[in-house]
C-alpha positions, 0 to 999 in steps of 0.5 A, a space after each residue: 303615076 308612071 314614074 312611081 311605077 317605073 321606080 318600082 321596076 316596071 320597064 314599060 312604065 319607065 319607057 312611057 314616062 321618058 317618052 312623055 317627059 321628052 315631049 314635055 321638055 322638048 316643048 319647054 325648050 323650044 318655047 325658051 330658045 328664041 334665038 339660035 345657039 342652043 339645040 332643044 334636042 340637046 337640052 332634052 337629052 341632058 334633061 332625060 339623062 339627069 332625070 335618069 340619074 336623079 330619079 331616086 331624088 324625086 319625092 314619091 308623094 310630090 307632083 312630078 311636073 315641077 320636078 321635071 321642069 326644074 331639072 329642064 330649066 337647069 339644063 337649059 341654063 347650063 346649055 346657054 352658059 356653055 355658049 356664053 349667054 346670060 339667061 333671065 327667067 321671069 319669076 312667075 314662070 318658075 314659081 310652081 317649081 319652088 320647093 314647099 317648106 319641108 317639115 324636116 330640115 337638115 342642119 349645117 352640122 348634119 350636112 358637114 357630118 355627111 360630107 366628112 364621110 366622103 373621099 376628099 375629091 367627092 366631098 369637094 365636088 358634092 359640096 360645090 354642086 349640091 350646096 354651093 349651087 355651081 354647075 358641072 362646068 364651074 366645078 370642073 374649072 374650080 378644081 381643075 378637073 374634066 367635066 366627066 371627072 366631076 360627073 363621076 365624082 358627083 355620082 359616086 359621092 351621091 351614091 355613097 350618101 344614098 347607101 348610108 341612108 339605105 337608098 341604094 
């Protein structure tokens, strides 16, 4: 598995993984974009960036393709939202991306405890995106922030959480 090897520090495996992933996402985006207004290459680049920043969230014994497709789907939806279009996806197309039931769950109390350890700005952004499911754009509008500031706060908040759990 290229991603597993890449996460272990193999740069060549990571380059190969990104190349293959770009091809997969490019095909996915081109199939989904039937009318103009959204550039498939923008979706590919946004997806690769998200995969790069979120690669630590991939569960190493889980299949990588559903994880990639889920990220690509969200980036495609974000691209359509930026252009004011509504996106409808057939449930059958994404059924394989649904998370399998987890043997271990986190309670609301544990989530609140984790969030309380963050700076107030980071807490609001992480909760908005990770818990409430808002996009970067929606979060920026809600809190009167730039998209860049939201991304920075999200990254720092998630990094802080990861450090607390020894995953830095």
